[in-house]
Structures are given as structure tokens and as C-alpha cells.
C-alpha positions in Angstrom: 112.6 63.1 85.4 115.4 65.8 85.9 112.5 68.4 85.2 110.4 66.9 87.9 113.2 67.1 90.4 113.8 70.8 89.5 110.2 71.6 89.9 109.9 69.9 93.3 112.8 71.8 94.5 111.4 75.0 93.4 108.1 74.2 95.2 109.8 73.8 98.5 110.6 77.5 98.4 106.8 78.3 98.0 104.4 78.5 100.8 100.9 76.7 100.9 99.3 79.7 99.1 101.3 81.9 96.6 101.1 84.4 93.9 102.7 84.7 90.6 105.1 87.1 91.9 106.4 84.5 94.4 107.2 82.1 91.6 109.2 85.0 89.7 111.7 85.1 92.4 112.5 81.4 92.3 112.0 80.7 88.4 113.4 82.5 85.4 110.2 81.5 83.3 107.3 81.8 85.8 104.5 81.2 83.3 106.2 77.8 82.0 107.0 76.8 85.5 103.4 77.3 86.5 101.9 75.8 83.4 104.1 72.5 84.0 103.6 72.1 87.7 99.7 72.3 87.1 99.9 69.9 84.3 101.7 67.4 86.7 99.0 68.1 89.3 101.7 69.5 91.9 99.8 73.1 92.2 96.2 74.2 91.8 95.1 77.4 90.4 92.7 79.3 92.7 92.3 82.2 90.3 94.3 84.4 87.9 97.8 84.7 89.6 96.9 82.8 92.8 97.8 79.1 93.5 98.0 76.4 96.1 101.1 74.3 96.6 98.8 71.4 96.9 101.3 68.4 96.4 103.8 69.5 99.3 101.4 71.5 101.6 97.9 69.9 100.9 94.8 72.2 100.5 94.4 75.0 103.3 91.2 75.9 104.9 88.4 77.8 103.1 88.9 80.7 105.6 92.4 80.8 104.9 92.1 81.1 101.1 89.4 83.7 101.4 91.6 86.0 103.4 94.7 85.2 101.3 92.7 86.3 98.0 91.8 90.0 99.1 94.0 91.3 101.7 93.1 92.7 104.2 90.3 90.7 104.8 88.4 88.6 107.5 85.8 86.0 107.4 82.2 87.0 108.5 78.4 86.8 108.0 77.0 83.2 107.9 80.3 81.4 107.9 81.5 83.2 111.0 78.0 82.8 112.8 78.3 79.0 112.2 82.1 78.8 113.2 81.0 80.2 116.6 78.0 78.0 117.0 75.5 80.8 116.9 73.8 79.2 113.6 73.7 75.6 113.2 72.9 75.8 109.4 75.8 75.0 107.2 76.5 77.9 104.9 77.1 77.4 101.2 79.1 80.5 100.9 82.1 81.8 102.8 82.0 85.6 102.9 85.2 87.7 103.4 84.9 91.5 104.3 87.7 93.0 102.7 89.1 96.7 102.0 89.7 95.6 98.2 87.6 97.0 95.6 87.7 93.6 93.7 84.5 92.4 94.9 81.0 91.2 93.5 79.8 88.0 91.9 81.9 88.0 89.1 84.9 87.9 91.6 83.6 85.0 93.6 86.0 82.0 93.8 84.9 78.3 94.1 87.4 76.3 96.4 86.8 72.8 97.7 83.1 73.0 96.8 82.6 76.3 98.7 81.8 79.7 97.0 84.2 82.3 98.6 82.4 85.7 98.1 84.0 89.2 98.8 82.1 92.1 100.1 83.8 95.5 100.5 83.5 97.0 103.9 84.2 100.7 105.0 87.6 101.2 106.8 85.7 102.4 109.7 83.8 99.2 109.8 87.1 97.0 109.4 87.5 95.8 113.3 86.0 93.0 115.4 88.0 90.1 114.2 90.5 87.7 115.9 93.3 85.6 114.2 92.7 81.9 114.0 95.8 79.8 112.5 96.5 81.6 109.3 93.3 83.6 108.9 91.1 86.2 110.4 87.5 85.6 111.4 84.8 88.0 113.0 84.1 87.9 116.5 80.3 86.6 117.3 79.0 90.2 117.7 80.9 91.5 114.5 79.5 88.5 112.8 76.0 89.5 113.6 76.4 93.1 112.7 78.1 92.4 109.4 75.3 90.1 108.6 72.8 92.5 109.2 74.9 95.1 107.3 75.4 93.1 104.3 72.3 90.7 104.1 69.8 93.1 106.0 68.5 90.3 108.2 69.9 87.3 110.1 69.4 83.8 108.7 66.9 81.7 110.6 66.7 84.3 113.4 64.4 82.4 115.4 66.8 79.5 115.5 69.9 81.3 116.4 71.7 80.3 119.7 72.8 83.7 121.1 74.1 82.7 124.3 77.7 83.3 122.9 77.0 87.1 122.3 77.9 89.7 124.6 75.1 92.4 124.6 77.2 95.1 125.9 80.0 94.5 123.2 77.2 94.0 120.7 75.7 97.5 121.4 79.1 99.0 121.7 80.1 97.8 118.1 76.7 98.6 116.7 77.4 102.4 117.5 79.8 102.3 114.7 77.2 100.8 112.0 74.5 102.9 110.2 71.3 103.3 112.3 69.5 100.8 109.9 71.8 98.1 111.2 70.9 99.0 114.8 67.2 98.8 114.2 67.6 95.4 112.7 69.0 93.8 115.9 67.2 91.0 117.4 64.7 91.9 120.4 66.7 90.6 123.2 69.5 93.1 122.4 
């Protein structure tokens, strides 16, 4: 019982999302602490070295986890299009654009029934996002451009609600992308 109290006391020092290096600051034997806390169901493992303080803090949003795992990062593509009401289709994957090189299918993470995928983006294209709570998400215009950049086309383009997109801002942002992305823009723009 004393062991549980010690574990709970240490968990109070950890944020909702934490890394093994955070545990090393509060526990002399981080691996043992993590193993015991997971066994007791107090924390959840996201992937190697990254955890959720689920018992004390609950489970954070998918977007928050995506940005936490590969900083700096922002949520984009279909997930952001859906968030802004441009696409009414529910995405099956949350895409995070990152400067990190740890990307690709073998680096995907499943969290709360959603696949979080990471796509590396050039530093010159790392712009056009805003902070929402504890994560960053692409603006509507940036989400359209990133989708064209990564996917080569927009999902169900004929069903998109494009009213939320500022054509001038879209064109201004598109100038920073390769010409192939500009050519793929929908007709009204």
C-alpha cells in the first residue's frame, strides 16, 4: 500500500503527457517506476519513452498527443479540414506535419482508436498554424495546401465546404509551395 502512495505522489509531479526523462527527475529507478505504474493502470504507454498520466489527468486529445510526440509539429490535412468544417468526412488518421525525421508508416502511433501519422515538412513550409489549447492546428488555407502537398488531391473535393477559406490568403500561402501544388488548387481559387 505504501508503494501505491509513493507512486501516486510521484505521478502528481508529472504532466498529462510525459517522457521517460521527466520520470528520471523524480524517481531514482525510472524503468521500475514506469513498469509498476503501468501494471497498476495508472499510466499508459504511447510509444517508446512517451507516456500518458491517465489516472490523474485523463486522456488528452488526439491532436495534443500528435504534437507532443514529434515536436515541433502541427495537425494538418484531413484532420484539420474536418476540424474547420471544410470536410464533413470523419478522418481515420490524424496527420501531424513535423520537422522531425522520425516519420513514415513504421513510426505511426495508435491512440484512442485513431492512427497518428507523421509527415516531414520543409522548414520553409512550416507556417500557417494556430495554437488551440495544448496543440497547434493548420489554418483552413494551410490544411488545403498541405493536403495537396502530401496527398496530391483533396478528399471528396466536390463535397468540400470552401466558404471558410480566404482566397487571397490561400494564394499568398500557395506561392511558397512547389508549382505542382498551385496547379492542383480547386477551380474557384
